C-alpha beads as a LAMMPS data file, in Angstrom:
LAMMPS data file: protein, C-alpha beads

60 atoms
59 bonds

1 atom types
1 bond types

-500.0 500.0 xlo xhi
-500.0 500.0 ylo yhi
-500.0 500.0 zlo zhi

Masses

1 110.0

Atoms # bond

1 1 1 -338.465 -3.647 405.826
2 1 1 -337.536 -3.055 409.965
3 1 1 -336.660 0.766 409.775
4 1 1 -338.253 3.972 408.299
5 1 1 -337.405 7.293 407.989
6 1 1 -339.072 10.716 407.589
7 1 1 -336.397 13.019 405.567
8 1 1 -338.655 15.814 404.980
9 1 1 -341.913 16.706 403.219
10 1 1 -342.580 18.730 399.754
11 1 1 -345.370 19.556 398.058
12 1 1 -346.196 21.375 394.292
13 1 1 -348.602 24.104 393.232
14 1 1 -351.836 24.083 393.383
15 1 1 -354.112 24.924 390.373
16 1 1 -357.490 25.254 388.830
17 1 1 -359.073 22.871 386.593
18 1 1 -357.954 23.383 382.873
19 1 1 -355.251 26.049 384.530
20 1 1 -351.733 26.281 383.979
21 1 1 -350.829 22.636 385.646
22 1 1 -353.426 20.963 383.197
23 1 1 -350.422 19.916 381.098
24 1 1 -348.299 18.843 383.496
25 1 1 -348.327 15.017 384.243
26 1 1 -348.986 13.927 387.603
27 1 1 -345.640 12.071 387.441
28 1 1 -343.346 14.778 385.921
29 1 1 -345.433 17.023 389.254
30 1 1 -344.266 14.253 391.259
31 1 1 -340.684 14.430 389.712
32 1 1 -340.434 17.735 390.376
33 1 1 -341.849 17.803 394.044
34 1 1 -338.570 15.000 394.412
35 1 1 -336.125 17.224 392.795
36 1 1 -336.672 19.386 395.586
37 1 1 -336.586 17.603 398.302
38 1 1 -333.277 16.229 396.963
39 1 1 -332.628 19.912 396.333
40 1 1 -332.603 20.709 399.698
41 1 1 -331.458 17.994 401.551
42 1 1 -328.290 16.203 401.469
43 1 1 -329.945 12.920 401.425
44 1 1 -328.201 10.423 398.503
45 1 1 -330.627 9.576 396.281
46 1 1 -328.755 5.772 395.798
47 1 1 -329.288 5.791 399.510
48 1 1 -333.376 5.987 398.883
49 1 1 -335.549 2.597 398.284
50 1 1 -338.634 3.870 398.544
51 1 1 -341.219 6.809 397.735
52 1 1 -344.219 7.374 399.185
53 1 1 -346.565 9.822 397.265
54 1 1 -350.138 11.210 397.672
55 1 1 -352.651 13.402 395.818
56 1 1 -354.789 15.511 397.685
57 1 1 -357.170 17.251 395.244
58 1 1 -356.962 15.679 392.085
59 1 1 -358.818 17.872 389.770
60 1 1 -356.908 17.933 386.887

Bonds

1 1 1 2
2 1 2 3
3 1 3 4
4 1 4 5
5 1 5 6
6 1 6 7
7 1 7 8
8 1 8 9
9 1 9 10
10 1 10 11
11 1 11 12
12 1 12 13
13 1 13 14
14 1 14 15
15 1 15 16
16 1 16 17
17 1 17 18
18 1 18 19
19 1 19 20
20 1 20 21
21 1 21 22
22 1 22 23
23 1 23 24
24 1 24 25
25 1 25 26
26 1 26 27
27 1 27 28
28 1 28 29
29 1 29 30
30 1 30 31
31 1 31 32
32 1 32 33
33 1 33 34
34 1 34 35
35 1 35 36
36 1 36 37
37 1 37 38
38 1 38 39
39 1 39 40
40 1 40 41
41 1 41 42
42 1 42 43
43 1 43 44
44 1 44 45
45 1 45 46
46 1 46 47
47 1 47 48
48 1 48 49
49 1 49 50
50 1 50 51
51 1 51 52
52 1 52 53
53 1 53 54
54 1 54 55
55 1 55 56
56 1 56 57
57 1 57 58
58 1 58 59
59 1 59 60
């Protein structure tokens, strides 16, 4: 890879341990964030080779 682009940043809601987000698998939560990013940009998903995601506070 010779080039990299930062298109946007997006985050999910923050919840409490055992709270409303406890039943949502982290992959599904990440997919919601990814969908939100695609909805607000004009990026063609087929043009994306890699996505880097992280978890700041895994208390689930």
